[in-house]
C-alpha positions as CSV (number, residue, x, y, z in Angstrom):
1,M,34.3,-7.2,-79.0
2,A,34.5,-10.7,-77.2
3,V,37.6,-11.2,-75.1
4,A,38.7,-14.7,-74.0
5,D,39.8,-15.3,-70.4
6,S,43.3,-16.1,-71.7
7,E,43.5,-12.7,-73.3
8,V,42.6,-11.0,-69.9
9,R,45.2,-13.0,-68.3
10,D,47.8,-12.3,-70.9
11,E,47.1,-8.5,-70.7
12,I,47.4,-8.6,-66.9
13,V,50.8,-10.4,-67.2
14,R,52.0,-8.2,-69.9
15,Q,51.3,-5.0,-67.9
16,I,52.8,-6.1,-64.6
17,A,55.9,-7.2,-66.4
18,Q,56.3,-3.6,-67.6
19,E,55.2,-1.6,-64.5
20,K,56.0,-1.8,-60.8
21,S,52.1,-2.2,-60.2
22,V,49.1,-1.7,-62.3
23,A,45.5,-0.6,-61.7
24,P,42.8,-2.9,-63.0
25,R,41.4,0.2,-64.7
26,D,44.5,0.2,-67.0
27,V,44.1,-3.4,-67.9
28,A,40.4,-2.9,-68.7
29,Q,41.1,0.1,-70.8
30,A,43.7,-1.8,-72.8
31,L,41.1,-4.5,-73.4
32,A,38.2,-2.3,-74.3
33,G,37.8,-1.4,-77.9
34,D,37.2,2.1,-79.1
35,G,34.1,3.5,-77.6
36,E,33.6,0.4,-75.4
37,D,32.9,0.7,-71.8
38,W,36.0,-0.6,-70.0
39,R,34.3,-1.0,-66.7
40,K,32.5,-4.1,-67.9
41,Y,35.9,-5.9,-67.8
42,L,36.7,-5.2,-64.2
43,P,34.8,-8.3,-62.7
44,R,36.7,-10.5,-65.2
45,I,40.0,-8.9,-64.5
46,R,39.6,-9.5,-60.8
47,A,38.6,-13.1,-61.3
48,E,41.5,-13.8,-63.6
49,A,43.9,-11.9,-61.4
50,T,42.7,-14.1,-58.5
51,V,43.6,-17.2,-60.6
52,L,47.1,-15.8,-61.2
53,Y,47.4,-14.9,-57.4
54,H,46.7,-18.6,-56.5
55,A,49.2,-19.7,-59.1
56,G,51.8,-17.4,-57.5
57,E,52.2,-15.2,-60.6
58,L,51.0,-11.8,-59.0
59,S,50.1,-10.1,-55.8
60,F,47.2,-7.9,-54.9
61,L,48.2,-4.6,-53.2
62,R,46.0,-2.2,-51.1
63,K,47.7,0.9,-49.7
64,R,51.0,-0.6,-50.8
65,K,50.5,-3.7,-48.6
66,L,50.0,-7.4,-49.7
67,V,46.4,-8.4,-49.4
68,P,44.6,-11.6,-50.4
69,P,41.9,-11.1,-53.1
70,E,39.3,-12.9,-51.1
71,G,37.0,-10.3,-49.3
72,L,39.0,-7.5,-50.9
73,K,37.1,-4.3,-51.1
74,G,37.7,-0.9,-52.6
75,I,40.7,0.1,-54.6
76,Y,43.7,-2.3,-55.2
77,R,46.5,-2.7,-57.6
78,L,48.2,-5.8,-59.2
79,S,52.0,-6.4,-59.1
80,K,54.5,-9.0,-59.7
81,P,54.7,-11.6,-56.9
82,V,56.1,-10.0,-53.7
83,D,57.3,-11.7,-50.6
84,A,55.3,-10.9,-47.5
85,E,57.1,-8.6,-45.1
C-alpha cells in the first residue's frame, strides 16, 4: 500500500495529540497494512518528523530529554513541542 508523505505526517500528529509521547514504531504499525512490514516506514517517519520538528510542531526525545533530530542515533520518541529546560 502506497502511503503519501502527508499521510505519514498526519498519523504522527494524530498520535502525539493523543499520547504524551509516541515511538516511531507505533506510527509505522498504524501505517502498515495487514501483513505488511512496518519497519519500511521508519525512515519516512523520521524524515517527516524532522520536517515537523523544524516547523515547531513536535519534539524528539531520547532518554526523556529533548534532542535535535540531526545526528540522532538509537531509540527515540516523538512528542508535542516541549520547551527546553
